[in-house]
N, C-alpha and C positions, 0 to 999 in steps of 0.2 A: 659440436654444434648444439645438440640437444641439451647438454649440461649447461652450456652458456645461456641458452634460451630460458631454461627453467629458473636459473639463478637471477636472470634479469627480470623475470616476471615477479619473483619474490621481492626484490628491491623496489620495483615499481609499485607493488601493492602497499609497502610500508610508506612510500612517499607520495601516495595518491593525494591530490589536492581536493579538499572538500570545502563546501561553501555554506551548508545549511545551518550548522550549529551556531555560528556567529554572524551569518549573512556576509561573510568576508572570506577570502581565500586563505586557507591554512592547510598544511600537510596533515595527514591523518594522525600521525603521532604527536603533532603539536596542538591540535585542537583541544580546548579545555572542556568540551562537551562530549560525553560518550557517544560515539558514532560507529555504525557498521556500514560497509560499502559493498554493494554487488556491482562489479564492473562488467564491461562488455565481454571480456574474455571468459568470465564465469558463466554468463548467459549463453554464450556460444558453446562452451564446453559441456554444459548440461542440457543444451537444446531447449531452453526455456522459450515458450511461445507467447505467454501473457505475463502481465505484472504479477499475477498470482503464482505462476510457476517460478518466477525469478525470486520471490520472497520466501519460498518454501524452506530454504536452508539458512535463513537468518536466525541466529541463536535467540531463543526466548520469544520469538514472534509466533503468534497463534493465528491460524486461518480457520474460520468457521463459515458455514453456509448462511446466506441471507434467507431468513424465513420467507417462504413463498416465492423465492426468486431463483433463477438459474445462475447463481454467482456466489462469490466469497467475499468476506470482509476480514479485517485484521484487528487484533488487539495486542497491546504491549504492556508488560509489567502488570497484568491483571486489570488494566484499564480497557474499557469497551471500545468497539469500533467507532462509536459516536465521538469518542474522546481522542481519536488519533486523526490528525490532519494530513490529508494526501494532497500533494502539490505537483505541478509540472512546471519545471523551471521557476520555482518559487511562487507560482500563481495557482489558485485553487481550481479543482476539478469538481464537476457537479456530482452530488450524491445520487445514487439510483433509488434509494428509499430512505426516508428520514434524513439523517445526516451521515449515513454510512456510504462510503464509496465502494462500489463493486470493483475489486482489483482484477477481476477476470475481464473487465471491459476495456482493457488497454493493451494493445499488441506492441511488440518490442522492436520493430524494425528501426525506429528512429531514436532508440534509447542508447545513451552512452554509458550511464551508470545510475545507480539508485542509492541514495544516502538515507539511512535510517537513524534518526536522533531520538534517544529515549529520555523520558522525563519531561516535565512541564516546559513548554516552549512558547507560552502565550506572550511573553515579553517580546519575543522576536516575531511571532506570526499571528497573534490574536486568538480569537475564539476557536474552539475545537482542538487546540493544540495542548490539551491538558496532559495527555498520556505520551505525547511524542509527535514526531513529524516524519513522514515518508516523502522525500523529494525526488522526483524523477527528473534527471538531467538529460536533455535531448542532445543529439549529435550536432556538432558544428560541421561546416562544409569546408573541405580542403580545396585549394586551387588546383586547376587541371581537370581531369575527368576520371571519375571512379564509378564503379557499378558493382552490385552484388545481388544474388538471387538465391533463394532456398526453396526446395520442394521436398515434402515428406508425406508419408502415409502411415497409418497405424491401425491396429485391430484390438478389440476387446475379446477376441477368441470366440468362445461359445456364447458370449453375451451380446454379440453384434446384432443390431436390428437393421443394418444397412451395410453395403459394401462399397468402399472400405469403411471401417468404423469411424475413421477420422482422416481428413485430408487437409494439408496446410501448404501455403505457398506465399512467398513475399518477394518483392523486387525493390531496389532502391538505386537511383541514378543521381549523381550530384557532381558539381564542379563549377568552374568559372575562372575568372581572372583574379588578380590581387585585390581588385576593388569591388567587383560584382560576382556573386556566387548564388547558385540556386540548386535545389534538390527536389525530387518528387519520389514518393514511395507509395506502395500498395501492399496490404497484408490481408490475407483471407484465411480463415480457419473454419472449416465445415465439419461439425461433429454430428453424426447420424443418431447419437444416443446409444443407450445399451439397456438391457433388461436381464434380470435373473432368469426369467422365462421369456425368450424372444417371441414365442408364439402367443403369449397372453397380451391383453390390451395394455396393461400398466407398464410404464417404463420407469426404472429407477434413475436412469440418466437421461436428462432432457435432450431433445434434438435442438442444436444451437448452431446457427451460422453467424459468424462475426466477420465484418469487413471494416478495414480502416484505410483511408486514403489521405495523404497529406502532401503539402508543398511548402517550401520555405525559400524565402528570398533574403539575401544579406547584402548590405552595402557597407564597405569599409573605405571611406574617403581618405583617411589617413591612419597611420598606426595607432593614433590616440583615440580613435572613435569607431563605432560600428552601429548600424541600425538593422532591424530585422522585421520581417512579417511572416507569420506562420499560420497557415490555415489547414484545418483537418476536418474530416467527416467520418464519424463512426456509425455503422449500421449493424443492427442485431435482430435476428428473428429466432424466437424461442417457441417450442411446442412441448407442453407438458401433458402426459396421459396418465390418468389414475381412475379409480372407481370409487363410487359413493354407495354405501349400503342403505338401500331402501327396502326393508323387509318385504318379501323374502329373497330379493335378488340384489346383486351388485350392478349398479348402473354405470356404464362407461362415461367418463368425463374428459373433457379436453380444454386446455387453456393455451391461448397463443398470446405472444407479446411482441410487438414491433417497436424497436427503439432507434432513435436517431439522435446523435449528438454532433452539433456543428460548433466548432471552436475556432475563434480568431484571436491569436495572440500577437502582440506587437511591442516594440520597444527600441531603446537605444541607450548607449552609454558613451561617456566622453571623459577623457582624462585631460585636464587643463595643464598648462605649463607650470603652474604653481603647485601641482600635485593633487589638487582636488579632483575627485572622481564622482561623477553623477550617473545615476541609472534611473530611467523612467520606463516602466513596463506595464502593460495592461492586457486584459482578456475579456472577451464577451463570449459567453457560451450558452447555447440553447439545447436543452435536453428534453426530448418529447417521447412519450410512450403511449401506445394504444393497446389495450388488453381486451381480449374477447374470451368469453367462457361459453362452453357448449355442454349440453347434457343429451346423450344419445343423438348427437349431430344437430341438435336444436339449440340455437343461440339463446342464452339465458341472461347474459349481462355483458355490458361493454363499459370500459373505463378509459378515459383519456386524461393524461397528465402532461403539463407543460411547465418547465422550470427555466428561468433565465437568471444567469449569474453575470454580474459586471464587477470588475475589480481593477483598480489602478493603483500602482505603487511607485513612490518616489523615494530614492535613497541617495544620500550624499555622504561620502567618505572623505574626511579631511586628512591631509598629510601628517606624518608623524610629528608630534610636538611634545617635548619633554618626556619622551618614551611613552607617549599616550596616542592612541588611535581613536579619534572621535568619529562617531557615525550617528546620523539622525535621518529621519524621513517621515513620510505620511502615507497612509492607505485610505482609499475610499472604496467601500464595498456595498453593493446593492444586490438584492435577490428578490425574486418574485415566483409565486407558485399559483398555478391554475389547475384545478382537477374536478372532473365530473364523472358521475356514473349514470348511465342510461339518460344522458342529457341533463341531469340535475346536479348542481354544484355540490361537492362533498366538503366544502369549506364554509365555516361559520360566517366568515366575512372575507374581504379582500386580504390576501396573504402576501404582504410585502414588508421588507425591512431594509434600512440603510444604516451604515455605520461609518463614522469618520474617526480615524485613529492616527495618533502621533507616537513615534518611538524614538528612543535615545539610547545610545550604547557607548561606553568608554572601555577600551581594551588597554589596560595598563601593564606595561612590560617593566617591572621593577628592576630586573637584572636578567642574566642568562638563566637563572634558576626559577624565579617566581613570575607568574603572570596572573592578573585578575581581570575578569570581565564583569562590568556592571551594566545592567539593562533595565529599562522601564518603558512600559507602553500605557498610554491613556486611550481608552475607547469611549466614544460617545455614540450610543446606540439609539436609534429612533424610538424604540419601544422600552428600553431598559435603562436609559440614562448613562451616566459616566461610571467607568470602572478602571482601576489601575492595577497593573500586573508587573511586579518587580522580579528581577533575577540577578543572581550573583554566582559566578563561576571562578574557581581557583585551580591553577595548574602549577605543578612543581617538577622540575627536572632534578632528579637526585644524582649526586656524584657517585657513580658505582663502578668506575674503572673503564678501561678501554674496551673490554668485550661486552659488558652489559650496559644497557641504557634503560633507566626506569623513570616513568612518568606517573605522578599521582594527580588525581582529579577529584574535586569536591564541588558540588553544585546544589543550589537551592533556588527554586522557582515557584511562583504562584501561577496556577492555571485557572482558566474559566471557560465556560461554554454557554453561549446564549441558546435557549431552547429553540429548536428549529421550527419552521413554519408548520409542519405537519403535527408536531406535538402540541402546538397551540391552537390550531384551527381545523384540523382534519376531522371529518365525520366518516368513520369507516363502518359501513353498514353490512353486516353479515347476519341479518335477521333470520335468513333461511337456516343458518347453523345455530341460531339461538343467542347471538350476542352482537353488540355494537361497541366500537371504541370511539370515545369522544375526545376531541382536543380540549386542552385546558388553557384559556387565555391568561390565567392568573399564575402560570408557572414562573418560578424564579430561576435565574441562571445557576448552573452548577459552578462550584469553585473547588480548588484543591491546593494543597501544599505538597511539593515534591522535593525529596532529598536524595541525592546520589553521591556515593563516595566509592572510589576505586582507583585502579591504575593498570598500567601495562609495563611489563618487563621484556626487553628484547636482547637476545644474545647473538652477536655477530651477524645480525640480519637473517639468521637462520631459524631461531626459535623465538616465538612470541607467546607470552602468557598474560592473560588479562582477567580481572575480577572487578565486579561492581556491585555494591550493596545499594538497594533502593528502598524507599519508604514513601508511599503516596497516601494522602488522607483527603477524602472527598466529602464535601458538604452539599446538601440539597440535591442528592443524586436523583435523577429523573428516571422513573420507570412506570410501567403500567401497574397500577395498584390492584392486584388480584384478590386482596383480602377485603377490600371495600368496594361494593358495587350496588347498584339499585336494579330491581327487577320491575320492568314496566310492560304490562300486557304479555308476560311470559318471556320477555327478552332481557337478558342481563346487559346492563350498560356499564362498561368499564371506562376509566379515564386515566390520563397521565397525572402523576402527582410527584411533588418533591417529598419522598417518603422516608429517605434514610440517609445515614452517614456511613461511609465505608472506608476500609483501610486495605491497602495491598502493600506487601513488603516481601523482600527476598534477596536472592543472590544470583548474579549472572557471572558465569565463568567461560573462558574461551582459551584455546591453544592452537597455534599454528606452527608446524615443524617441517623444515626442509630437510628430511631425513637423509637424502642423498641428492646427487645431481639430477636424478630421474624420478624421485619419489617425494611427494609433498602430502602431508597429513594435516587435517584440521578437525577440531571438535569444539562443542559448546554445550554447556548444561545450565539450565535456569531452574531455580527453586522459587516458587511463589506461594506465599501464605496470605489468604484473604479473609476478611470478616465484615459482616454487616454489623456496624457498631450499635444499632438499635436492638437487634435480636441476638447478637453473639453468634450467629450462624455463618458458616462458610458461604461465600458468594457462588452463584451458579456459573457453570461453563468456564471455570478457571482451573485447569489441571495444575497440580502442585509441582510436577516435574515435566520438563521438556528437554530433550537431548538431541543433538545433531552430531554426526560423525561422518567424515568423508576423506577420501584420498584420491590423488591424481598420480598415475603411474605411466611414465613414458616407456612403454614396452619396447618400442623401436623408434628410431629418429622420426618416423612418420606416423607412428601409432601411439595413441594415448587412451588409457582406460581411466574413467572417472566413476567413482562409487559414492553414493550418498545414502545414509541411513538416518531414519528419524524415529524417535520414541516419544510418546505422550502418555502420561499416567491417567488414571481414572479421574472423572470430574463429576460434580454434583449436577444432576440433570434438571431438577426443579426445586424451588424453595419449599414447596408444600409436601414433599415426600423425600424419603432417604434414598431413593433410587439413584444409582450412579452409572454414568456411561463408562464401559470398561476401557482400560488402557489399550494401546495399540502400538505397533511398530511396522514400518515399511522399509523397503530396500530398493533403490534404483541404481542402474548402471548404464553407461553409454560408452561405446567405443568410437573414437574419431580417427579416421584414416585419411591422411593426406595423399592425394593422387596428383602428383606434380605440385607446382607452386601455387596454383589458383583454386584447385578443387579439393573439397573435403567431403568424403562420404561418412555416414554415421549410422549406427545401429544401436538401439537401446531398449530397455525394459523398465517401465515404471511399476512399482509395487510388485516386485518379483515374488514375494511370499504370498501374494493374492489375498492379503488381509482386507476383508470387506465387511461392512457393518451387517448386523442382523436386522433386516428391514421389517421384521415382524415385531421388533422390540423398539418402541417409541423412545426409549431412553438410551439407545445406542447411537452415539454421534461419531463413530469411527469413519474411516475412509468410505466414500460413496462408490468410487470406481475400483474394480478389481485390477488384475494384471493387464497391462497395456503394452503391446510391442509395436515398435515403429522403426522405420528406416527412411533414409533420405540423403540428400547431397546439397552442398552449398558451394557456390562459385563466387569468388571475390577478386575483383580487378582493382588493384591499387591505382591511386591517382596518377595519371599520365600528364605531364606538363609540356 
């Protein structure tokens, strides 16, 4: 039974249906666009709680802290987090700061799988998809009645500042008839924080409480159509504690942030009798945060930020004609930002933008060997006018015999990113610390050319080897210009500028091996070479080597051991000095034990080697948290009809 189950999982992984790369359904080995998938089985096996946890083992993906925030952002192929678009069911999610999405702010109870597409995807998804796309696919509802719940607790050992150090729980109930279905879910993650010295005031790990509640309603009037409404609320409370040196003493400082994200997604799709398929989907999301700063328990500053995102997307897929699959559609996007500090607006003027976009794609199946995808998007932005982004992808099935199956892929795409509202209009006043950051309304959009070439070879559905060469060239890269600033009344005034051109290139490799009926191994290695083409210098915060290794071992029919190891090489800490953040490696493991048909108990350790950054070294960007032990249980009741 165990052997059959493991083999079935391997075949299922190879035949996973993905939708992000071409906005149409294709199996993973047939998509012409390089794609990685994190499925629900992997999330449960590794006991991932947030989107950040789920992405930790994706080859070549880098997770970095958001400056001044209690969260993490992602980069791909040396492209920054601002240049990677994060979606939920193909619709955008609000960024917590700038245009970077905090991937810690999405809990996984309602997630079915995560698709990671690498390389410029602006032709498919528009602005911010220069470096790739991360698309979170939520769970559909099965008829009947099903339920599941998870509870777990964890500890940072001697670094705990509360007991337990971390507590987590979620519950989901769903079901219905063939035509009407509904689900509700709740997920709460309470982290008390941690400190190298728990008796001291400062905490290296912030105290964070995250709550996510959601409900979904589906109507399937016929097998040809369905409609849905999905509402969710996310709440977060953060507390940061640190000290500020005011000679001759260190003054205790505290910063709190309360975040609320209300998201309403809706849509429907219908397949007509002539084979035409239409999909209309939209989202309205409000993201609000309130920040308070205290010095010696005395309030010193308060900041309120309010963002609204509205997005509607129409897509039409035509039936096959002359071995061609035509697709076209339109997107309307609107966003607004309001922000004030101590009751005074921090925006130079009203911060709003609207964009109207049209896209067209043709998937040409020449024969059983060759396939080509052509795509084009036209965007008319309220502030930046019209821009066009093309893309071409080629896939070839090589005739390699009965045992081996080999697929080659080549892609070229142009990417672009419209400057976000903060970069253009924000007035970030830190005069007390000697500087301010000013938005620049004259910024130009970033643009890029992205080349991808690689392939996958599979042997008897048991061994899979992949490699992908990539080359990305960025123009008008936006960053804070630290070399040019003005000093007014002793305060340094920095601003955003289009200051440089950049190149990132390298090689991604991966392997998956079903060594036996009870043992599966996987590995990935990414080499990245970067350069600021204006200065010839290496780009900051881009490690040259990232490696992932893992295995899943069915010790007994009801017992599974999963191990995940990560390595990241050194990285340049700042462009103004040769200081480098040292390389690091971590090791995680988890044991999942089935207790009957419906209950699974688990025990795990994250960062077993206890590799933790040197907090006295400002150039050390290694892991923040040290060793973390946890245990818990999950109960799953399959749909009863």
